[in-house]
N, C-alpha and C positions, 0 to 999 in steps of 0.2 A: 403841530403836534402829531398830525396824521403821518407826516413823513418820518417822524421819530418812531412811531409804532410800526410802520411798514418796514423801516430799516432793521428794527429789532427782530421782527418776524422772519425776514429774509435771512438774517444772520443765524437765527436759531435753526431754521430749516437746513441751511447749508452745513451747520455743525452736526445735525442729526444724520445727514447723508454721508458726511465724512466718517462719522462713528460707525455707521453700518458697513461702509466699505472697509474700514480698518478691521472690524470684527470678522468679516468674511475672509480678508487676507490672512488674519491670524489663524483662523480655522484651517485654511488651506495649507499654510506652512506647518501647522501642527500635524495635519494628516500626512504630509510628505515626510516629516521627521519620523512619524510612527512607521511608515512604510520602509524607510531606510533602516531603522532598527530591526524591524521584523525580517527584512531580507538578510541583514547581517547575521541574525540568529539562525535563520534557516541555512545560510551558507556554512556556518560552523557545524551544524548537524549533518549536512550532506558531506562535508569534508571528512568528518569523523567516520561516517559510514563507508565512504570510498576508501579511506586509508585502512580501515579494518578489513575490508574485502581484499585489498591488495596484500596485506600481511597474512591473511588466512591462506590465500593462494600461494604465496611464497613459502609458507610453512609446509604446505602440502607438496609442493614441487621439490623442495630441498630435503625434506624429511629430517634425518638426524643432523644434517648440516645447517639447519635453520638457526638463525641468531637467537640468542637469549635476550628477549626484549625487556624483561622485568629486572634487568641489572644495569648498572652504570648510573649516570647522573639523573636520567629520566626514569629510572626503574621504580622509584617510589610513587610516581604519579602516573605510571603506565596503566591505561585502561580507564582512567578516571576523567570525569567531565570537569570543565572549568566552572567557576562560580557564576559565570554569566548565564548558564542554563537555568539557574534558580530564580532569575529575575527577568521574566518576559517584558517586552516594552509596554509601557502604559498605552491604553486606548484613548484617543481624544475624547474630551468630555461630551462634545455634541454627537458622538457616535456610540456612547455607552447605553446600556439598557436602563430603562426607567426603573424597573424593579429587579432586584436580585432575589430569587426565590429559594436560595439555599443559604442556610446559616450553620454556624458551628454547633455540632451535636447531631446534625441530620445523618441518616444512613443513606449512602448512595451506592450505586452500582456502576462500575467502569465499563464503558461500551467499546473502547478501542485500546489497542496496545497489548502487551504481553499479559497484563492482569485483567484482560477482558472477562467479564462475568463475575468478578470478585466484588464482595460487598463489605464495606467498613464505614467507620464514622469520620465525618469531616472535622478536621482540627484547625483549619484556617481558611478564611475567605478573603480574597483580595479583590476589592471592587474596582481598583484602578486598571487592572488588566483582565478582570473577569476570569479568575482562576481559583481553584480550590486545592487544598492539600488533604489527602486522605491518609488516615493512620495506617502505617505499615504497608502501603501500596505505592506502586510506581517508585520503588526504591532504586537509587543509583549511587555509585561511588563518585564523590565530588572531592576534588583536590582543592583544599583551602590554603591560603597563605599561612606562614608560620605565626604571624602576629595574631591572626584570628584564633588559631588553635591554642596559643598560649593564653589568650584572653578567656576562652571558655574551658580551659583545662583539658583539652584533647591532646593525647600523647602522639598519636599517629598523624600523618599528613593527609590521609585519605579517610573520609567518613561517609558512611551510608546514610543518605538523607532522602526524604520523600520529595520528589520534584512536583511542582504545580501542574495541575491538569485543567485544561479549558472547561468551562461550565457546559459547553455543548457536548462534551465527551462523557458526561456522567448523567445518570437518571436517579431521581429520588425513589427511595424505597419506603412505602407507607404501609402501616398496619391497618387494614380495613376488615370490618365484619362482613362475612359472607351471608347475604340474605337468605340463601337456600339452606345452608347447614347451620348458620349461627356461629360458626367458628371464626376466630381472628387469624388472618393470614397476611403475609407480606405481599404487596402488590407493587410492581414496577410501573411507575407513572411516566408516560411518554411526554406529555405536554402539561406544563404548569404555568398559570398566569396569575399576576398580582393585581390588586385593586383595592377598593374601599371595603370596609371602613378603615380609616387611618387612626390608629390608636396611640395613646401616649404611653411611653415606657418609663420605667424608673431610671433615675440618673445612674450612669455607670454601666448599664446593660447595652450589649451590642445587638440585641434582637431587632430586626427591622420593624418599622411602624405599620407597614401595610399588611393586608391579609392576602393569603395565597389560596388558590383553588385549583382543583383538577379540571382541566379544560374539557368541555363537553358534558361533564357530569355535575358541575357546580357544587362539588364537595369540598368543604373547607379543610385545609391541611394545617393542623396546629403546629406552632413553632416549638422547637425543643425548649424545655425549661432549663433555665440557668440561674444559679444563685447569684444575687447581687454581691459585689465585692464588699468585704468588710473594711471599713475606713476607721482608722484609729486617730484620735485627736492627739496632736503633738504640742509641745510648748510653743513652737513658732507659728502655729496656725492662728488665724484671726478668729475671734469669738463670733458666734452667730449673732449675738445681740448687737455687736458693733456693725455688722454688715446690714442688718435689717432696720437699723435706726434711721429714719429719714432725716437728711441734713439739708434738703432743698425743697422749698414749697413753690409750685408753679404759680405764676401770676401773669395777668395780661398787661400790667403796668410797666413791666420791664422785660427785656430779653433774657434768656437763660445764660447768656455770655456777653461780655462787653462788646460794644460796636467795633472796637479796634480788631477783635478777632474776626469779625465778619469781613472787614476790609482786607485782612491778611488772606482769608480763604478765597475771596472773590473781589477782583478789582472793581472799585466803585465807578470807574469810567469805562468798563468793558462793554462792548457792543453786544455781547451774548446775554446780558442780563435782561430779564423781562420787566423788572421794576427798577427805576433809576431815581437817584437823588434829585432834589429840586435844582441844585447847582448845575447838574449835568443837563437837565431839561432846559434850563434857561440858556445855557451855552449853545445848545442845538437850535433853540428858537432864534438866537442872535445870528447864527449861521444862515438860517432860512431868510431872515430879514435882509441880511447882507446880499444874498443872491437875488432877492426881489428888487433891491435897490439897484444892483448892477444891471439887471434886465431893463429897468425903467430908464437908466442912464443911456442904454444902448439905443433907445428910441430917438434920442436927441441927434444922433448922427444921420446924415442923408441915407446911408444904406439901411439903417434901422427903420427909418420912416418908410422907405420904399417897401421893405419886406412886410411891415405891419399893414400897409395899404393893400398889398397883394393878398395877404391872408384875409383881410376884411372883405375884399371883393369876392374872393373864392367862397367864403362862408355865406355871403349874401346871395350868390347865385345858387348855392346848395339849398338854402332855406326857401328860395323862390320856387323850387321844384317840389316842395312838401305840401301836403294837404293840411286840413284842420287838425287831424290826429297825429301829425308828425311823420306820416309815411311818405316815401319818395314816389312821385307820380312818373308814369312811363310817358315818353314822348310819342308822337304820332308814328314815327318811323319804326320804333320797336313794336308798338301795338299792331301796325300793319304787317310786319314780318311774322308775328305770332299767328295772326288771323290767316295769312296765306299758307303757313305751315300746317295749320289744323285742317284747312280745306283740302290740301293735297293728301293729307293722311286719310281723310274720310273718303276721297275719291279712289285711292288705291285699294282700300278695303272693299269698296263696292265693285 
């Protein structure tokens, strides 16, 4: 039975090590994919800037002879960005922030770009790529496909849209009371951190559950108030009475599902199980008995008897060198060597 338990423990540890290695490999591949997507997006931005500089220089050199770029097949989308600029690549989950301290309805100030210093309200927060959309700021012309324009009822092919801004490029604007004058004024918060207490929110609200503070001041920043969505009961909705009526009573006399389901979820003869059926344990015991029987049969051969005699004599010699407590005694040669070494060491110090 001890062999069965040991085999199970070794198999479980091996499976855990394989799971850890697989998780690390998955995180590494996810990070490489994120870098590839980020480099591709940066490449598109740099190519657009370089092409625009070349066109501007060409227009300056040619003057009246410069080509009319807003005409022809590409004239409708000239100067507009591709839809890819609206969707930055997602950040791997193991590299994301623990707390996102900006919510829809907050007032933020943009710190970079052409709209630097402007303040407006946040209309969208994307936690997957840690970006925010600010109302009427960071607007750019985006060329959308015709099927998207027809779906949303847009007549033109180019639409002015607010592009996402990284969270690191914006700062919260909080209204605080001045202790000297007692007046309320807007303060630009440089650093914000989140933490406890973790609160429960109403169902349907997107307000984060954690609490945010001004770093260094320990001043709590309240979350913007949002009205919960109004839900209307329809004919196809399930009645609340039917949902809350208990239909199963837990008991220790029987499992919550048939044993056949357990056998389908986990193989009853798998070596990764920590608890085995009696049939499996009996089979393993028979295997151990068979091995012991084969080992005893090997002693009947001349070679087996010779090896057993050699092992017995070796063990007898080893036991003869032990004292009453089971410690191995040193022979006279080893004791003399240690004594001479210590004498030489004392003589050298003197």
